[in-house]
A tleap script that builds the chain and sets N, CA, C and O, in Angstrom:
source leaprc.protein.ff14SB
mol = sequence {
  NMET LYS ASN VAL THR PRO ILE PRO ASN THR
  LEU PHE ASP LYS TYR LEU PRO GLU LEU LYS
  PRO SER GLU THR HIE VAL LEU LEU THR ILE
  PHE ARG GLN THR VAL GLY TRP ILE ASP HIE
  ARG THR GLY GLY ARG LYS GLN ARG ASP TRP
  ILE THR ASN SER GLN PHE GLN ARG LYS THR
  GLY LEU SER ASP LYS THR VAL THR GLN ALA
  ILE ASP SER LEU ILE GLU ARG GLN LEU ILE
  LYS VAL THR ASP GLU TYR GLU ASN VAL LEU
  TYR SER PRO ALA GLN ARG ARG GLY LYS VAL
  ARG LEU TYR TYR GLN PRO HIE LEU LYS LYS
  THR VAL LYS ASN PRO LEU CTHR
}
set mol.1.N position { 42.294 68.567 181.690 }
set mol.1.CA position { 41.375 68.613 182.808 }
set mol.1.C position { 40.071 69.259 182.382 }
set mol.1.O position { 40.064 70.315 181.750 }
set mol.2.N position { 38.996 68.631 182.724 }
set mol.2.CA position { 37.678 69.192 182.439 }
set mol.2.C position { 37.235 70.064 183.607 }
set mol.2.O position { 37.760 69.957 184.715 }
set mol.3.N position { 36.276 70.914 183.343 }
set mol.3.CA position { 35.698 71.789 184.368 }
set mol.3.C position { 36.720 72.721 185.006 }
set mol.3.O position { 36.608 73.065 186.183 }
set mol.4.N position { 37.719 73.129 184.222 }
set mol.4.CA position { 38.748 74.048 184.684 }
set mol.4.C position { 38.978 75.091 183.593 }
set mol.4.O position { 39.011 74.767 182.406 }
set mol.5.N position { 39.135 76.331 184.006 }
set mol.5.CA position { 39.502 77.379 183.072 }
set mol.5.C position { 40.941 77.777 183.372 }
set mol.5.O position { 41.203 78.419 184.390 }
set mol.6.N position { 41.877 77.404 182.500 }
set mol.6.CA position { 43.278 77.717 182.770 }
set mol.6.C position { 43.562 79.207 182.549 }
set mol.6.O position { 43.273 79.765 181.490 }
set mol.7.N position { 44.125 79.819 183.563 }
set mol.7.CA position { 44.498 81.229 183.500 }
set mol.7.C position { 46.009 81.312 183.684 }
set mol.7.O position { 46.529 80.796 184.674 }
set mol.8.N position { 46.722 81.939 182.768 }
set mol.8.CA position { 48.184 82.033 182.919 }
set mol.8.C position { 48.570 82.832 184.167 }
set mol.8.O position { 47.919 83.821 184.505 }
set mol.9.N position { 49.613 82.402 184.833 }
set mol.9.CA position { 50.099 83.089 186.025 }
set mol.9.C position { 50.457 84.541 185.734 }
set mol.9.O position { 50.385 85.384 186.628 }
set mol.10.N position { 50.837 84.841 184.509 }
set mol.10.CA position { 51.173 86.210 184.123 }
set mol.10.C position { 50.025 87.169 184.428 }
set mol.10.O position { 50.256 88.312 184.824 }
set mol.11.N position { 48.802 86.711 184.246 }
set mol.11.CA position { 47.666 87.572 184.543 }
set mol.11.C position { 47.686 87.988 186.010 }
set mol.11.O position { 47.501 89.162 186.331 }
set mol.12.N position { 47.909 87.033 186.887 }
set mol.12.CA position { 47.915 87.328 188.323 }
set mol.12.C position { 49.160 88.090 188.751 }
set mol.12.O position { 49.074 89.047 189.520 }
set mol.13.N position { 50.315 87.666 188.256 }
set mol.13.CA position { 51.587 88.221 188.708 }
set mol.13.C position { 51.894 89.591 188.135 }
set mol.13.O position { 52.483 90.430 188.817 }
set mol.14.N position { 51.502 89.829 186.891 }
set mol.14.CA position { 51.877 91.079 186.235 }
set mol.14.C position { 50.707 92.042 186.063 }
set mol.14.O position { 50.831 93.225 186.378 }
set mol.15.N position { 49.580 91.551 185.571 }
set mol.15.CA position { 48.512 92.454 185.138 }
set mol.15.C position { 47.445 92.750 186.189 }
set mol.15.O position { 46.898 93.853 186.209 }
set mol.16.N position { 47.142 91.803 187.051 }
set mol.16.CA position { 46.050 91.993 188.001 }
set mol.16.C position { 46.179 93.282 188.824 }
set mol.16.O position { 45.184 93.985 188.999 }
set mol.17.N position { 47.368 93.612 189.333 }
set mol.17.CA position { 47.475 94.851 190.115 }
set mol.17.C position { 47.194 96.116 189.299 }
set mol.17.O position { 46.844 97.149 189.869 }
set mol.18.N position { 47.342 96.048 187.985 }
set mol.18.CA position { 47.171 97.218 187.120 }
set mol.18.C position { 45.751 97.383 186.585 }
set mol.18.O position { 45.368 98.479 186.175 }
set mol.19.N position { 44.973 96.310 186.588 }
set mol.19.CA position { 43.666 96.327 185.937 }
set mol.19.C position { 42.578 96.898 186.839 }
set mol.19.O position { 42.581 96.689 188.052 }
set mol.20.N position { 41.655 97.619 186.224 }
set mol.20.CA position { 40.449 98.056 186.922 }
set mol.20.C position { 39.567 96.824 187.126 }
set mol.20.O position { 39.678 95.857 186.373 }
set mol.21.N position { 38.700 96.847 188.125 }
set mol.21.CA position { 37.803 95.694 188.322 }
set mol.21.C position { 36.992 95.347 187.071 }
set mol.21.O position { 36.804 94.167 186.773 }
set mol.22.N position { 36.514 96.342 186.344 }
set mol.22.CA position { 35.717 96.059 185.143 }
set mol.22.C position { 36.557 95.366 184.080 }
set mol.22.O position { 36.061 94.480 183.385 }
set mol.23.N position { 37.818 95.756 183.945 }
set mol.23.CA position { 38.705 95.107 182.977 }
set mol.23.C position { 38.961 93.658 183.378 }
set mol.23.O position { 38.996 92.767 182.530 }
set mol.24.N position { 39.139 93.435 184.669 }
set mol.24.CA position { 39.355 92.077 185.169 }
set mol.24.C position { 38.134 91.208 184.894 }
set mol.24.O position { 38.273 90.064 184.461 }
set mol.25.N position { 36.932 91.745 185.144 }
set mol.25.CA position { 35.703 90.983 184.895 }
set mol.25.C position { 35.587 90.589 183.423 }
set mol.25.O position { 35.289 89.438 183.103 }
set mol.26.N position { 35.821 91.542 182.540 }
set mol.26.CA position { 35.699 91.272 181.103 }
set mol.26.C position { 36.773 90.284 180.659 }
set mol.26.O position { 36.483 89.353 179.907 }
set mol.27.N position { 38.005 90.477 181.113 }
set mol.27.CA position { 39.093 89.576 180.720 }
set mol.27.C position { 38.838 88.147 181.213 }
set mol.27.O position { 39.040 87.187 180.469 }
set mol.28.N position { 38.400 88.009 182.448 }
set mol.28.CA position { 38.107 86.668 182.965 }
set mol.28.C position { 36.941 86.016 182.220 }
set mol.28.O position { 36.927 84.800 182.028 }
set mol.29.N position { 35.976 86.812 181.806 }
set mol.29.CA position { 34.866 86.283 181.005 }
set mol.29.C position { 35.385 85.763 179.665 }
set mol.29.O position { 34.953 84.710 179.194 }
set mol.30.N position { 36.298 86.492 179.061 }
set mol.30.CA position { 36.878 86.050 177.784 }
set mol.30.C position { 37.655 84.747 177.982 }
set mol.30.O position { 37.544 83.832 177.165 }
set mol.31.N position { 38.438 84.655 179.055 }
set mol.31.CA position { 39.137 83.396 179.323 }
set mol.31.C position { 38.139 82.252 179.498 }
set mol.31.O position { 38.328 81.168 178.946 }
set mol.32.N position { 37.085 82.496 180.260 }
set mol.32.CA position { 36.103 81.439 180.508 }
set mol.32.C position { 35.439 80.983 179.212 }
set mol.32.O position { 35.249 79.786 178.997 }
set mol.33.N position { 35.089 81.928 178.355 }
set mol.33.CA position { 34.371 81.608 177.116 }
set mol.33.C position { 35.287 81.010 176.047 }
set mol.33.O position { 34.798 80.451 175.065 }
set mol.34.N position { 36.584 81.118 176.219 }
set mol.34.CA position { 37.514 80.572 175.223 }
set mol.34.C position { 38.226 79.356 175.809 }
set mol.34.O position { 37.749 78.232 175.660 }
set mol.35.N position { 39.349 79.565 176.466 }
set mol.35.CA position { 40.137 78.429 176.960 }
set mol.35.C position { 39.430 77.660 178.072 }
set mol.35.O position { 39.903 76.603 178.490 }
set mol.36.N position { 38.312 78.177 178.552 }
set mol.36.CA position { 37.498 77.457 179.531 }
set mol.36.C position { 36.609 76.391 178.912 }
set mol.36.O position { 35.887 75.689 179.620 }
set mol.37.N position { 36.661 76.269 177.592 }
set mol.37.CA position { 35.836 75.280 176.882 }
set mol.37.C position { 36.724 74.382 176.032 }
set mol.37.O position { 37.718 74.830 175.460 }
set mol.38.N position { 36.355 73.130 175.959 }
set mol.38.CA position { 37.022 72.187 175.065 }
set mol.38.C position { 36.248 72.189 173.747 }
set mol.38.O position { 35.032 71.996 173.731 }
set mol.39.N position { 36.956 72.405 172.655 }
set mol.39.CA position { 36.358 72.339 171.321 }
set mol.39.C position { 36.240 70.858 170.952 }
set mol.39.O position { 37.246 70.184 170.735 }
set mol.40.N position { 35.023 70.369 170.885 }
set mol.40.CA position { 34.808 68.939 170.652 }
set mol.40.C position { 35.254 68.486 169.269 }
set mol.40.O position { 35.491 67.298 169.047 }
set mol.41.N position { 35.369 69.434 168.335 }
set mol.41.CA position { 35.858 69.073 166.997 }
set mol.41.C position { 37.354 68.796 167.014 }
set mol.41.O position { 37.820 67.872 166.347 }
set mol.42.N position { 38.115 69.592 167.774 }
set mol.42.CA position { 39.580 69.465 167.778 }
set mol.42.C position { 40.118 68.778 169.022 }
set mol.42.O position { 41.239 68.269 169.012 }
set mol.43.N position { 39.333 68.758 170.092 }
set mol.43.CA position { 39.809 68.202 171.350 }
set mol.43.C position { 40.656 69.178 172.150 }
set mol.43.O position { 41.060 68.879 173.273 }
set mol.44.N position { 40.926 70.348 171.572 }
set mol.44.CA position { 41.729 71.367 172.252 }
set mol.44.C position { 40.855 72.472 172.820 }
set mol.44.O position { 39.638 72.481 172.637 }
set mol.45.N position { 41.482 73.378 173.495 }
set mol.45.CA position { 40.768 74.522 174.068 }
set mol.45.C position { 40.433 75.520 172.969 }
set mol.45.O position { 41.190 75.694 172.015 }
set mol.46.N position { 39.282 76.174 173.122 }
set mol.46.CA position { 38.886 77.195 172.152 }
set mol.46.C position { 39.862 78.361 172.235 }
set mol.46.O position { 40.284 78.741 173.327 }
set mol.47.N position { 40.217 78.920 171.108 }
set mol.47.CA position { 41.127 80.062 171.073 }
set mol.47.C position { 40.388 81.390 170.985 }
set mol.47.O position { 40.919 82.423 171.393 }
set mol.48.N position { 39.165 81.373 170.455 }
set mol.48.CA position { 38.367 82.596 170.354 }
set mol.48.C position { 36.895 82.211 170.431 }
set mol.48.O position { 36.520 81.059 170.213 }
set mol.49.N position { 36.069 83.211 170.749 }
set mol.49.CA position { 34.639 82.946 170.839 }
set mol.49.C position { 33.863 84.207 170.479 }
set mol.49.O position { 34.305 85.327 170.735 }
set mol.50.N position { 32.713 83.999 169.889 }
set mol.50.CA position { 31.796 85.091 169.580 }
set mol.50.C position { 31.062 85.429 170.868 }
set mol.50.O position { 30.346 84.598 171.426 }
set mol.51.N position { 31.251 86.665 171.334 }
set mol.51.CA position { 30.616 87.113 172.572 }
set mol.51.C position { 29.940 88.448 172.299 }
set mol.51.O position { 30.568 89.367 171.774 }
set mol.52.N position { 28.680 88.559 172.648 }
set mol.52.CA position { 27.950 89.813 172.451 }
set mol.52.C position { 28.091 90.696 173.694 }
set mol.52.O position { 28.422 90.217 174.778 }
set mol.53.N position { 27.831 91.993 173.512 }
set mol.53.CA position { 27.878 92.905 174.660 }
set mol.53.C position { 26.855 92.508 175.718 }
set mol.53.O position { 27.118 92.621 176.915 }
set mol.54.N position { 25.690 92.045 175.277 }
set mol.54.CA position { 24.682 91.633 176.260 }
set mol.54.C position { 25.155 90.413 177.056 }
set mol.54.O position { 24.822 90.289 178.234 }
set mol.55.N position { 25.914 89.519 176.444 }
set mol.55.CA position { 26.484 88.395 177.182 }
set mol.55.C position { 27.493 88.903 178.216 }
set mol.55.O position { 27.489 88.457 179.364 }
set mol.56.N position { 28.352 89.833 177.805 }
set mol.56.CA position { 29.303 90.419 178.760 }
set mol.56.C position { 28.550 91.051 179.925 }
set mol.56.O position { 28.918 90.863 181.085 }
set mol.57.N position { 27.501 91.796 179.614 }
set mol.57.CA position { 26.731 92.462 180.663 }
set mol.57.C position { 26.131 91.445 181.631 }
set mol.57.O position { 26.197 91.624 182.847 }
set mol.58.N position { 25.555 90.395 181.094 }
set mol.58.CA position { 24.915 89.371 181.928 }
set mol.58.C position { 25.953 88.630 182.786 }
set mol.58.O position { 25.702 88.358 183.960 }
set mol.59.N position { 27.098 88.309 182.212 }
set mol.59.CA position { 28.109 87.522 182.916 }
set mol.59.C position { 28.924 88.346 183.912 }
set mol.59.O position { 29.449 87.797 184.881 }
set mol.60.N position { 29.036 89.667 183.684 }
set mol.60.CA position { 29.870 90.499 184.552 }
set mol.60.C position { 29.068 91.398 185.484 }
set mol.60.O position { 29.584 91.846 186.507 }
set mol.61.N position { 27.809 91.666 185.140 }
set mol.61.CA position { 27.005 92.607 185.911 }
set mol.61.C position { 27.331 94.055 185.611 }
set mol.61.O position { 26.893 94.953 186.330 }
set mol.62.N position { 28.097 94.293 184.555 }
set mol.62.CA position { 28.498 95.648 184.173 }
set mol.62.C position { 27.539 96.237 183.148 }
set mol.62.O position { 26.834 95.507 182.451 }
set mol.63.N position { 27.519 97.562 183.064 }
set mol.63.CA position { 26.696 98.244 182.060 }
set mol.63.C position { 27.333 98.123 180.682 }
set mol.63.O position { 28.512 97.791 180.556 }
set mol.64.N position { 26.546 98.395 179.660 }
set mol.64.CA position { 27.032 98.366 178.282 }
set mol.64.C position { 28.225 99.303 178.108 }
set mol.64.O position { 29.234 98.923 177.516 }
set mol.65.N position { 28.112 100.506 178.615 }
set mol.65.CA position { 29.193 101.496 178.485 }
set mol.65.C position { 30.462 101.023 179.193 }
set mol.65.O position { 31.560 101.175 178.657 }
set mol.66.N position { 30.324 100.453 180.387 }
set mol.66.CA position { 31.488 99.986 181.139 }
set mol.66.C position { 32.150 98.808 180.439 }
set mol.66.O position { 33.378 98.722 180.403 }
set mol.67.N position { 31.353 97.898 179.883 }
set mol.67.CA position { 31.899 96.776 179.116 }
set mol.67.C position { 32.693 97.301 177.927 }
set mol.67.O position { 33.815 96.856 177.684 }
set mol.68.N position { 32.121 98.238 177.190 }
set mol.68.CA position { 32.789 98.799 176.012 }
set mol.68.C position { 34.096 99.482 176.399 }
set mol.68.O position { 35.105 99.313 175.714 }
set mol.69.N position { 34.092 100.247 177.482 }
set mol.69.CA position { 35.314 100.911 177.945 }
set mol.69.C position { 36.371 99.890 178.359 }
set mol.69.O position { 37.553 100.065 178.065 }
set mol.70.N position { 35.952 98.832 179.035 }
set mol.70.CA position { 36.891 97.792 179.449 }
set mol.70.C position { 37.491 97.089 178.238 }
set mol.70.O position { 38.692 96.821 178.211 }
set mol.71.N position { 36.676 96.789 177.246 }
set mol.71.CA position { 37.171 96.153 176.021 }
set mol.71.C position { 38.186 97.057 175.342 }
set mol.71.O position { 39.257 96.595 174.948 }
set mol.72.N position { 37.866 98.340 175.198 }
set mol.72.CA position { 38.793 99.284 174.573 }
set mol.72.C position { 40.133 99.304 175.309 }
set mol.72.O position { 41.190 99.287 174.679 }
set mol.73.N position { 40.087 99.339 176.625 }
set mol.73.CA position { 41.305 99.376 177.436 }
set mol.73.C position { 42.109 98.084 177.299 }
set mol.73.O position { 43.333 98.124 177.180 }
set mol.74.N position { 41.428 96.947 177.316 }
set mol.74.CA position { 42.120 95.662 177.197 }
set mol.74.C position { 42.775 95.497 175.825 }
set mol.74.O position { 43.845 94.898 175.713 }
set mol.75.N position { 42.134 96.024 174.787 }
set mol.75.CA position { 42.740 96.003 173.451 }
set mol.75.C position { 43.983 96.887 173.447 }
set mol.75.O position { 45.036 96.491 172.946 }
set mol.76.N position { 43.854 98.077 174.005 }
set mol.76.CA position { 44.979 99.020 174.049 }
set mol.76.C position { 46.156 98.427 174.821 }
set mol.76.O position { 47.308 98.631 174.441 }
set mol.77.N position { 45.879 97.701 175.891 }
set mol.77.CA position { 46.931 97.066 176.689 }
set mol.77.C position { 47.460 95.786 176.039 }
set mol.77.O position { 48.404 95.175 176.541 }
set mol.78.N position { 46.856 95.389 174.932 }
set mol.78.CA position { 47.209 94.174 174.202 }
set mol.78.C position { 47.000 92.914 175.038 }
set mol.78.O position { 47.788 91.971 174.974 }
set mol.79.N position { 45.923 92.916 175.822 }
set mol.79.CA position { 45.582 91.750 176.632 }
set mol.79.C position { 44.502 90.902 175.985 }
set mol.79.O position { 44.322 89.737 176.342 }
set mol.80.N position { 43.776 91.492 175.022 }
set mol.80.CA position { 42.798 90.731 174.248 }
set mol.80.C position { 42.936 91.123 172.789 }
set mol.80.O position { 43.485 92.170 172.446 }
set mol.81.N position { 42.422 90.254 171.951 }
set mol.81.CA position { 42.352 90.541 170.516 }
set mol.81.C position { 40.903 90.352 170.104 }
set mol.81.O position { 40.251 89.387 170.503 }
set mol.82.N position { 40.402 91.291 169.295 }
set mol.82.CA position { 39.039 91.216 168.790 }
set mol.82.C position { 39.116 91.103 167.271 }
set mol.82.O position { 39.815 91.872 166.612 }
set mol.83.N position { 38.391 90.138 166.732 }
set mol.83.CA position { 38.401 89.916 165.287 }
set mol.83.C position { 36.977 89.788 164.774 }
set mol.83.O position { 36.032 89.581 165.535 }
set mol.84.N position { 36.854 89.917 163.453 }
set mol.84.CA position { 35.564 89.662 162.826 }
set mol.84.C position { 35.511 88.192 162.419 }
set mol.84.O position { 36.416 87.420 162.734 }
set mol.85.N position { 34.447 87.813 161.720 }
set mol.85.CA position { 34.282 86.404 161.353 }
set mol.85.C position { 35.371 85.897 160.414 }
set mol.85.O position { 35.574 84.689 160.295 }
set mol.86.N position { 36.081 86.825 159.739 }
set mol.86.CA position { 37.149 86.448 158.805 }
set mol.86.C position { 38.522 86.523 159.460 }
set mol.86.O position { 39.541 86.395 158.782 }
set mol.87.N position { 38.555 86.731 160.776 }
set mol.87.CA position { 39.769 86.829 161.586 }
set mol.87.C position { 40.581 88.096 161.310 }
set mol.87.O position { 41.781 88.134 161.581 }
set mol.88.N position { 39.930 89.131 160.772 }
set mol.88.CA position { 40.579 90.432 160.649 }
set mol.88.C position { 40.585 91.081 162.026 }
set mol.88.O position { 39.544 91.155 162.679 }
set mol.89.N position { 41.749 91.552 162.474 }
set mol.89.CA position { 41.854 92.173 163.790 }
set mol.89.C position { 41.200 93.550 163.741 }
set mol.89.O position { 41.432 94.333 162.819 }
set mol.90.N position { 40.380 93.830 164.748 }
set mol.90.CA position { 39.651 95.093 164.844 }
set mol.90.C position { 40.191 95.851 166.052 }
set mol.90.O position { 39.904 95.496 167.195 }
set mol.91.N position { 40.973 96.893 165.792 }
set mol.91.CA position { 41.664 97.605 166.858 }
set mol.91.C position { 40.840 98.724 167.492 }
set mol.91.O position { 40.966 98.985 168.689 }
set mol.92.N position { 40.015 99.372 166.715 }
set mol.92.CA position { 39.332 100.567 167.215 }
set mol.92.C position { 37.826 100.342 167.325 }
set mol.92.O position { 37.273 99.445 166.690 }
set mol.93.N position { 37.170 101.174 168.142 }
set mol.93.CA position { 35.705 101.092 168.226 }
set mol.93.C position { 35.048 101.296 166.865 }
set mol.93.O position { 34.043 100.655 166.557 }
set mol.94.N position { 35.611 102.187 166.051 }
set mol.94.CA position { 35.040 102.438 164.722 }
set mol.94.C position { 35.097 101.178 163.854 }
set mol.94.O position { 34.165 100.909 163.097 }
set mol.95.N position { 36.166 100.416 163.956 }
set mol.95.CA position { 36.284 99.180 163.179 }
set mol.95.C position { 35.304 98.120 163.665 }
set mol.95.O position { 34.839 97.297 162.876 }
set mol.96.N position { 34.988 98.134 164.951 }
set mol.96.CA position { 34.080 97.140 165.514 }
set mol.96.C position { 32.614 97.503 165.329 }
set mol.96.O position { 31.754 96.624 165.306 }
set mol.97.N position { 32.329 98.778 165.198 }
set mol.97.CA position { 30.953 99.260 165.089 }
set mol.97.C position { 30.274 98.666 163.855 }
set mol.97.O position { 30.823 98.687 162.754 }
set mol.98.N position { 29.084 98.143 164.064 }
set mol.98.CA position { 28.285 97.636 162.951 }
set mol.98.C position { 28.599 96.208 162.549 }
set mol.98.O position { 27.930 95.659 161.673 }
set mol.99.N position { 29.596 95.592 163.161 }
set mol.99.CA position { 29.916 94.199 162.824 }
set mol.99.C position { 28.849 93.287 163.420 }
set mol.99.O position { 28.390 93.496 164.543 }
set mol.100.N position { 28.475 92.298 162.668 }
set mol.100.CA position { 27.444 91.369 163.122 }
set mol.100.C position { 27.984 90.487 164.245 }
set mol.100.O position { 27.292 90.237 165.231 }
set mol.101.N position { 29.211 90.022 164.093 }
set mol.101.CA position { 29.822 89.148 165.097 }
set mol.101.C position { 31.227 89.627 165.421 }
set mol.101.O position { 32.033 89.902 164.533 }
set mol.102.N position { 31.498 89.718 166.719 }
set mol.102.CA position { 32.836 90.036 167.186 }
set mol.102.C position { 33.355 88.836 167.964 }
set mol.102.O position { 32.677 88.310 168.847 }
set mol.103.N position { 34.559 88.414 167.626 }
set mol.103.CA position { 35.178 87.273 168.282 }
set mol.103.C position { 36.288 87.783 169.192 }
set mol.103.O position { 37.098 88.619 168.793 }
set mol.104.N position { 36.315 87.277 170.408 }
set mol.104.CA position { 37.272 87.716 171.409 }
set mol.104.C position { 38.216 86.572 171.748 }
set mol.104.O position { 37.829 85.403 171.744 }
set mol.105.N position { 39.459 86.930 172.042 }
set mol.105.CA position { 40.403 85.936 172.523 }
set mol.105.C position { 41.401 86.599 173.454 }
set mol.105.O position { 41.770 87.757 173.262 }
set mol.106.N position { 41.837 85.850 174.473 }
set mol.106.CA position { 42.878 86.388 175.335 }
set mol.106.C position { 44.143 86.555 174.512 }
set mol.106.O position { 44.423 85.757 173.617 }
set mol.107.N position { 44.894 87.581 174.816 }
set mol.107.CA position { 46.087 87.848 174.013 }
set mol.107.C position { 47.195 88.402 174.912 }
set mol.107.O position { 47.792 89.435 174.610 }
set mol.108.N position { 47.460 87.706 176.016 }
set mol.108.CA position { 48.567 88.111 176.866 }
set mol.108.C position { 49.844 87.973 176.062 }
set mol.108.O position { 49.868 87.281 175.044 }
set mol.109.N position { 50.880 88.609 176.498 }
set mol.109.CA position { 52.135 88.615 175.736 }
set mol.109.C position { 52.568 87.217 175.304 }
set mol.109.O position { 53.130 87.046 174.222 }
set mol.110.N position { 52.309 86.224 176.141 }
set mol.110.CA position { 52.613 84.835 175.796 }
set mol.110.C position { 51.309 84.144 175.438 }
set mol.110.O position { 50.389 84.096 176.255 }
set mol.111.N position { 51.218 83.616 174.247 }
set mol.111.CA position { 49.998 82.960 173.791 }
set mol.111.C position { 49.695 81.728 174.635 }
set mol.111.O position { 50.596 80.968 174.987 }
set mol.112.N position { 48.437 81.542 174.950 }
set mol.112.CA position { 48.022 80.396 175.749 }
set mol.112.C position { 47.752 79.227 174.800 }
set mol.112.O position { 46.711 79.179 174.145 }
set mol.113.N position { 48.683 78.304 174.733 }
set mol.113.CA position { 48.476 77.103 173.909 }
set mol.113.C position { 47.980 75.976 174.806 }
set mol.113.O position { 46.885 75.449 174.607 }
set mol.114.N position { 48.784 75.612 175.785 }
set mol.114.CA position { 48.389 74.599 176.750 }
set mol.114.C position { 48.944 75.016 178.105 }
set mol.114.O position { 50.000 74.539 178.519 }
set mol.115.N position { 48.234 75.908 178.799 }
set mol.115.CA position { 48.753 76.471 180.026 }
set mol.115.C position { 48.847 75.488 181.189 }
set mol.115.O position { 49.397 75.839 182.233 }
set mol.116.N position { 48.334 74.283 181.045 }
set mol.116.CA position { 48.373 73.317 182.141 }
set mol.116.C position { 49.628 72.450 182.088 }
set mol.116.O position { 49.826 71.610 182.966 }
set mol.117.N position { 50.472 72.633 181.084 }
set mol.117.CA position { 51.699 71.822 181.007 }
set mol.117.C position { 52.904 72.652 181.369 }
set mol.117.O position { 54.026 72.147 181.362 }
savepdb mol mol.pdb
quit
């Protein structure tokens, strides 16, 4: 389906009641920027995307500090994964600091391969 961003029911059923609004905004932005797009090279949904803090701020209306705190919390909860351009997982703010590009992907306990089936 085009023009649809598939969100796993687990997000609504398990995590939504636990998340702060800022975490929800950032997580939904990551879903939109990844599985919300069809990769025209593969025909499948994008699994990760390069997203800057300024993009998060513009898309969520949150401050830089709030975006950073939400990202840290979502990583700690294992709801997102952040990698560099070589797909090395970056767990801490210190590991992410100074990187030219950070790639984000949803990382709920069950990987989203084709959530519409």
